[in-house]
C-alpha positions in Angstrom: -71.9 -15.6 -4.8 -74.4 -15.5 -7.5 -72.8 -17.1 -10.4 -71.6 -14.6 -12.8 -68.7 -14.6 -15.5 -66.2 -13.5 -12.8 -66.4 -17.0 -11.7 -64.4 -18.0 -14.3 -61.5 -15.1 -13.7 -59.7 -16.8 -10.9 -59.0 -20.2 -12.1 -58.0 -18.9 -15.5 -56.1 -16.3 -14.1 -53.7 -19.1 -12.3 -53.5 -20.8 -15.7 -52.3 -18.2 -17.5 -50.0 -16.9 -15.0 -48.8 -20.7 -14.7 -47.8 -20.6 -18.4 -46.4 -16.6 -17.8 -44.4 -17.3 -14.8 -43.7 -21.0 -14.7 -44.3 -20.4 -11.0 -47.2 -22.4 -10.0 -47.0 -21.3 -6.4 -46.8 -17.6 -7.1 -50.0 -18.1 -9.8 -52.3 -19.6 -7.7 -51.2 -17.1 -4.8 -52.4 -14.8 -7.3 -55.4 -16.0 -8.4 -56.5 -16.8 -4.7 -55.7 -13.2 -3.9 -57.9 -12.0 -6.8 -61.1 -14.6 -5.7 -61.1 -13.0 -2.1 -61.1 -9.1 -3.5 -63.9 -9.9 -6.4 -66.0 -11.7 -3.2 -66.0 -8.7 -1.5 -63.9 -10.0 1.8 -60.5 -7.8 0.4 -56.9 -8.6 1.2 -58.0 -9.8 5.0 -59.9 -12.4 3.4 -57.0 -14.5 2.2 -56.1 -15.9 6.2 -59.6 -17.3 6.1 -59.7 -18.9 3.0 -56.9 -20.2 3.9 -58.1 -21.6 7.2 -61.8 -23.0 5.2 -59.5 -24.7 2.6 -57.1 -26.5 4.3 -58.9 -27.4 7.8 -60.3 -30.4 5.9 -60.1 -33.7 6.4 -59.2 -34.8 2.6 -56.7 -32.3 2.3 -55.3 -33.5 5.4 -55.4 -36.6 4.4 -54.0 -36.2 0.9 -50.6 -34.3 2.8 -50.3 -37.0 5.1 -50.3 -39.4 2.1 -47.9 -37.1 0.3 -45.6 -37.1 3.3 -45.7 -41.1 4.0 -44.4 -41.2 0.3 -41.9 -39.1 0.7 -40.6 -40.5 3.8 -40.8 -44.3 2.1 -39.2 -42.5 -1.3 -36.3 -41.8 1.2 -36.0 -45.2 2.7 -35.6 -46.8 -0.7 -32.6 -44.2 -1.7 -31.0 -44.8 1.5 -30.9 -48.8 2.1 -30.6 -48.7 -2.0 -34.0 -50.6 -3.3 -33.8 -48.2 -6.4 -30.9 -48.8 -7.5 -31.0 -52.9 -7.0 -34.3 -52.4 -9.0 -32.6 -50.6 -11.9 -29.7 -53.2 -11.7 -32.0 -56.1 -12.2 -34.0 -54.4 -14.6 -31.1 -53.5 -16.6 -30.6 -57.4 -17.6 -33.3 -57.0 -20.2 -34.5 -53.3 -20.7 -31.5 -52.0 -23.1 -33.3 -49.4 -25.0 -35.6 -46.9 -24.6 -38.5 -48.3 -25.8 -38.1 -51.0 -23.5 -37.6 -48.7 -20.4 -40.8 -46.1 -22.0 -42.7 -49.6 -22.2 -41.5 -51.1 -18.6 -43.0 -47.6 -16.9 -46.3 -47.8 -18.5 -46.7 -51.7 -17.7 -45.5 -50.4 -13.8 -48.8 -47.9 -14.5 -51.2 -50.6 -15.8 -49.8 -52.6 -12.4 -50.5 -50.1 -10.0 -54.7 -49.7 -11.1 -56.2 -49.3 -8.0 -55.2 -46.1 -7.1 -54.3 -42.7 -8.8 -52.4 -41.1 -5.7 -49.9 -44.9 -5.1 -49.4 -44.9 -9.1 -47.6 -42.0 -10.4 -45.9 -41.9 -6.6 -45.1 -45.2 -7.0 -44.2 -45.6 -10.8 -41.8 -41.7 -10.8 -38.9 -42.9 -7.7 -39.1 -45.9 -8.9 -38.2 -45.5 -12.7 -36.5 -41.9 -12.3 -32.9 -43.7 -12.4 -33.4 -46.0 -15.1 -35.5 -43.3 -17.6 -32.3 -40.8 -16.6 -29.9 -43.5 -17.6 -31.7 -43.5 -20.9 -32.0 -40.3 -21.9 -35.7 -40.3 -20.8 -36.7 -36.3 -20.4 -38.0 -36.2 -17.0 -41.2 -34.6 -18.8 -41.6 -37.8 -20.3 -41.5 -39.6 -17.3 -44.1 -37.4 -15.4 -46.6 -38.0 -18.4 -46.7 -41.9 -18.6 -47.1 -41.3 -14.6 -50.4 -39.7 -15.3 -51.3 -40.8 -18.0 -51.3 -44.7 -16.3 -53.2 -43.2 -13.4 -56.5 -41.8 -13.5 -57.4 -42.5 -17.1 -57.0 -46.2 -16.1 -58.3 -46.2 -13.3 -61.7 -45.2 -14.0 -62.5 -48.0 -16.2 -62.1 -50.2 -13.1 -65.1 -51.6 -11.6 -63.1 -52.7 -8.4 -61.6 -48.8 -7.4 -62.9 -46.0 -5.2 -63.7 -44.0 -8.5 -66.0 -46.5 -9.4 -67.7 -46.9 -6.1 -68.0 -42.7 -6.3 -69.1 -42.9 -9.7 -72.2 -45.2 -9.6 -73.1 -44.2 -6.4 -74.1 -40.8 -8.2 -76.4 -42.5 -10.9 -78.9 -44.0 -8.2 -81.7 -42.5 -7.7 -81.8 -41.1 -11.4 -82.2 -42.9 -14.8 -84.5 -45.4 -13.1 -81.3 -46.8 -10.8 -82.4 -47.7 -7.5 -79.9 -49.2 -6.1 -76.2 -50.3 -5.6 -76.3 -53.1 -7.8 -77.7 -51.5 -10.8 -75.6 -48.4 -10.4 -72.4 -50.9 -10.4 -74.0 -52.8 -13.6 -74.1 -49.1 -15.0 -70.8 -48.6 -14.6 -69.5 -52.0 -16.1 -71.9 -51.1 -19.0 -69.8 -47.6 -19.7 -66.9 -48.8 -19.7 -66.9 -49.1 -23.3 -68.2 -45.7 -23.8 -65.3 -44.3 -21.5 -63.2 -43.5 -25.1 -60.9 -40.9 -23.2 -59.9 -43.1 -20.3 -58.6 -46.1 -23.0 -57.9 -43.7 -25.6 -55.5 -42.7 -23.1 -53.6 -45.4 -21.7 -53.3 -46.7 -25.4 -52.0 -43.7 -26.5 -49.1 -43.1 -23.8 -47.9 -47.0 -25.2 -48.1 -45.9 -28.7 -46.3 -43.0 -28.2 -43.6 -45.5 -26.0 -43.1 -47.9 -29.1 -42.6 -44.6 -31.2 -45.6 -45.7 -33.2 -46.8 -42.6 -32.3 -44.3 -39.9 -32.9 -43.5 -37.3 -29.8 -44.5 -33.6 -31.1 -45.1 -30.2 -29.5 -43.1 -29.3 -26.4 -42.7 -33.0 -25.9 -40.7 -33.6 -28.8 -38.6 -30.7 -27.6 -38.2 -32.1 -24.4 -37.0 -35.3 -25.9 -34.9 -33.8 -28.0 -33.2 -31.9 -25.2 -32.8 -34.6 -23.1 -31.1 -37.0 -25.8 -29.4 -34.7 -27.4 -27.8 -32.2 -24.4 -27.8 -34.7 -21.7 -30.4 -31.8 -20.0 -33.2 -34.3 -17.7 -35.2 -30.3 -17.0 -35.2 -27.5 -19.3 -32.5 -24.5 -17.7 -34.4 -22.8 -15.0 -37.1 -25.5 -14.2 -37.6 -26.2 -10.5 -38.4 -30.0 -9.6 -41.1 -30.8 -7.6 -38.9 -33.0 -5.5 -36.0 -31.6 -3.8 -32.5 -32.7 -3.8 -32.9 -33.9 -0.6 -34.4 -37.2 -2.1 -33.3 -37.3 -5.5 -29.2 -37.3 -4.1 -29.4 -39.1 -1.0 -27.0 -41.1 -0.8 -26.7 -44.8 -0.5 -26.1 -46.9 2.8 -22.4 -48.5 2.5 -22.9 -50.5 5.8 -25.4 -53.4 4.0 -26.4 -55.6 1.2 -30.2 -54.2 0.3 -32.4 -57.6 0.1 -34.9 -57.5 -3.0 -38.0 -58.8 -1.2 -37.1 -57.3 2.4 -36.3 -53.6 1.0 -38.5 -53.8 -2.3 -41.1 -56.3 -2.6 -42.4 -56.5 1.0 -43.7 -52.8 1.2 -44.8 -52.8 -1.9 -47.3 -55.8 -1.7 -48.0 -54.1 1.8 -49.5 -51.3 0.6 -51.1 -53.1 -2.3 -52.6 -56.1 -0.4 -53.7 -53.2 2.3 -55.5 -51.1 -0.4 -56.9 -54.1 -1.8 -58.4 -56.1 1.4 -59.9 -53.3 2.9 -61.4 -52.2 -0.6 -63.4 -55.8 -1.0 -63.8 -56.3 2.7 -65.0 -52.8 3.7 -65.6 -51.3 0.1 -63.2 -48.5 1.0 -59.5 -48.7 0.0 -57.1 -47.7 2.9 -54.4 -46.1 1.5 -53.1 -44.0 4.1 -53.0 -47.1 6.7 -50.8 -48.9 3.9 -48.3 -46.5 3.5 -47.9 -45.7 7.0 -48.1 -49.6 7.5 -44.9 -49.6 4.8 -42.8 -46.9 6.2 -42.9 -48.2 9.5 -42.1 -51.8 8.5 -39.5 -51.0 6.4 -38.1 -48.5 8.8 -37.6 -51.5 11.4 -36.2 -53.4 8.7 -33.3 -50.7 7.7 -32.9 -50.8 11.6 -32.4 -54.4 12.0 -30.1 -54.2 8.8 -28.0 -51.6 10.8 -28.5 -49.2 7.3 -29.0 -46.6 10.3 -29.1 -46.4 14.1 -32.5 -44.8 15.3 -31.1 -41.0 15.2 -30.1 -41.8 11.5 -33.7 -43.4 10.3 -35.4 -39.8 11.8 -32.9 -38.5 9.6 -33.9 -39.8 7.0 -38.0 -39.7 7.6 -37.0 -35.8 8.4 -35.1 -35.5 4.5 -38.6 -37.4 3.2 -40.7 -34.9 4.2 -38.6 -32.1 3.1 -38.4 -33.4 0.0 -41.9 -33.3 -1.0 -42.6 -29.6 0.7 -42.9 -28.0 -2.4 -45.5 -30.2 -4.0 -47.3 -29.9 -0.3 -47.2 -25.6 -0.9 -48.5 -26.4 -4.0 -51.1 -28.9 -3.3 -52.3 -26.4 -0.6 -52.7 -23.3 -3.3 -54.7 -25.5 -4.9 -57.2 -26.5 -2.5 -57.4 -22.9 -1.8 -58.3 -21.9 -5.8 -60.5 -25.2 -5.6 -62.6 -23.2 -2.5 -62.2 -20.3 -4.6 -64.1 -21.9 -7.4 -66.5 -23.4 -5.3 -67.7 -20.2 -3.2 -67.6 -18.1 -6.7 -69.7 -20.6 -8.4 -67.4 -21.3 -11.2 -69.1 -25.1 -12.0 -72.5 -23.4 -12.0 -71.8 -20.4 -14.3 -70.4 -22.9 -16.9 -73.5 -25.5 -16.9 -76.1 -22.6 -16.9 -74.5 -21.3 -19.6 -74.1 -24.2 -21.6 -77.5 -26.1 -20.6 -79.3 -24.7 -23.5 -77.1 -25.8 -26.2 -78.0 -29.4 -25.0 -79.6 -31.6 -28.1 -79.3 -35.3 -28.0 -76.8 -36.0 -30.9 -74.7 -33.7 -29.3 -75.4 -34.6 -25.3 -72.2 -36.9 -24.8 -69.8 -34.8 -27.1 -71.4 -31.5 -25.2 -71.3 -33.4 -21.5 -67.5 -34.4 -22.1 -66.7 -30.9 -23.0 -68.4 -29.6 -20.0 -67.2 -31.9 -17.4 -63.6 -31.5 -18.8 -64.0 -27.8 -18.5 -65.2 -27.4 -15.1 -62.4 -30.5 -14.0 -60.2 -28.3 -15.5 -60.9 -25.1 -14.0 -61.8 -26.4 -10.6 -58.6 -29.3 -10.5 -60.9 -31.8 -9.0 -62.8 -34.6 -11.4 -64.5 -36.1 -7.8 -66.0 -32.4 -8.0 -67.0 -31.9 -11.8 -68.7 -35.5 -11.2 -71.0 -34.4 -8.4 -72.2 -31.8 -10.6 -72.3 -33.0 -14.0 -74.0 -36.4 -13.2 -77.2 -35.4 -11.7 -77.6 -33.6 -15.0 -76.2 -35.0 -17.5 -77.7 -38.5 -16.9 -81.5 -37.6 -16.3 -81.5 -35.7 -19.4 -80.1 -38.6 -21.5 -82.3 -40.8 -19.8 -85.4 -38.0 -21.1 -84.0 -38.1 -24.3 -84.0 -41.8 -24.8 -87.5 -42.3 -24.1 -87.0 -43.7 -20.4 -84.8 -46.4 -21.2 -81.2 -46.9 -20.7 -80.0 -47.2 -24.4 -76.3 -46.3 -25.7 -77.1 -42.4 -25.4 -77.0 -43.0 -21.5 -74.7 -45.0 -21.5 -72.3 -42.8 -23.7 -73.4 -39.9 -21.2 -72.6 -41.7 -18.0 -68.6 -42.5 -19.9 -68.4 -39.1 -20.7 -68.8 -37.2 -17.4 -66.3 -40.2 -16.2 -64.1 -39.4 -19.1 -64.5 -35.4 -19.1 -63.9 -35.3 -15.4 -60.3 -37.2 -15.9 -59.7 -35.0 -19.0 -59.8 -31.8 -17.1 -58.0 -33.3 -14.8 -55.3 -34.6 -16.8 -55.0 -31.2 -17.9 -55.3 -28.7 -15.1 -52.4 -27.9 -13.4 -54.4 -27.3 -10.2 -55.2 -30.9 -10.0 -53.6 -33.4 -7.3 -53.1 -35.8 -9.5 -51.0 -33.5 -11.9 -48.9 -32.5 -9.3 -48.4 -36.4 -7.7 -47.1 -36.8 -11.2 -45.1 -33.7 -11.4 -43.3 -35.0 -7.6 -43.1 -38.6 -8.4 -41.0 -38.0 -11.5 -39.5 -35.2 -10.1 -40.6 -32.3 -12.7 -41.0 -29.2 -13.0 -44.6 -29.1 -12.9 -45.4 -25.9 -15.3 -43.3 -28.1 -17.7 -45.2 -31.2 -17.1 -49.0 -29.5 -17.6 -47.1 -27.9 -20.7 -45.7 -31.1 -22.4 -48.7 -33.1 -21.5 -52.0 -30.8 -23.1 -51.2 -31.6 -26.8 -51.4 -35.1 -25.9 -54.5 -35.0 -23.8 -56.0 -33.0 -26.1 -55.3 -34.7 -29.2 -57.1 -38.0 -27.4 -60.1 -35.6 -26.1 -60.7 -34.5 -29.7 -60.6 -38.6 -31.0 -62.8 -38.9 -27.9 -65.2 -35.8 -28.8 -65.7 -37.5 -32.7 -66.4 -41.0 -31.1 -69.3 -39.2 -29.1 -70.4 -37.4 -31.9 -70.9 -40.6 -33.6 -72.7 -42.2 -31.0 -74.7 -39.3 -30.5 -75.7 -39.2 -33.7 -76.1 -42.8 -34.6 
């Protein structure tokens, strides 16, 4: 389709319906149906949309990762690894502030994968945060704000490789070495990334008090002991959250908890440095296999019991898989209707040197929010923003170019951070076993606050 104002209807409708109905599945499905009708395909175009959207390698890849996470969490629950970790931590984490900070620190530790981080921090910290009456919304916020906002700052991640690769051939960047050097030079200008990480720490330490819907959620949990709102539907089903711990063995802190984590981290980092790409799925599959064998040898369960835990783990993450599948469908609708192109075309004439970094940040954020993908917004905005900044700066790489590059990187994370269509937002809700829409509603004011501060800094850079 030629991009027109109708291009923004499906993603906007999905967001509005999500807040009204508080049901992400119905909202996304309705928006997808409206999208195929607007494209002239009629209701019969919906099955074809599902085929085009889900028959892709990247969806199958992330779906398999989610299933592996479900199995790993089931194994952790069954063998008592999570309870064992919490018992060890409780000897020094004795206040809500300390538990908040521990969750933040664990997110910082998993700095290399925006998928692994929330899916590890959430399940491991959930029993502890529940005990200290920390709302599930707050746990989801901590998981989300220490994943993509942090990872986009590190030059040894897939995000860095992707972003720097998009700059090759623009702004005088001739090869990957120059591109990576540009990425490193831009890190100080990625205001949204490090402000988000610092902001969640300040919230955790109560230096900045909770406000907005999060304040209400925290008050509900502290005063009433309700971890979620009445009627909320957690993204992780009770098959996982209420799984009984085996009484037939005593868990080993190294074999049942640390070893699987080390396998995942070691596989990711080793394959990244050796092959230039982290083998995330392979790491999870290997960790699940090793832990399953260990549990069988420890006689936690027989082989039939192990397979039952596998099935329970898969069932536990199915709510997230359904939402993620529909998010991929609405992303396909946005792409085919030219949503991103319409946003860019309508804002291109506003560009000026002083406003450039701020506008680039906002536009990239809007594209990422509407499409639910930071990487997709990068592919659209980097070839536009970087050459434009290079031209405005007279053909030299100066702070305007660096700030524009960083604004694309941070803007994509900002939109991704807010959007109910985003995979990392879904995974954070899943990891925390939180209602997805409640997570989006409570996180949005915090993300907007940080984004406002980033916009002010980009205006300062642009005009000075």
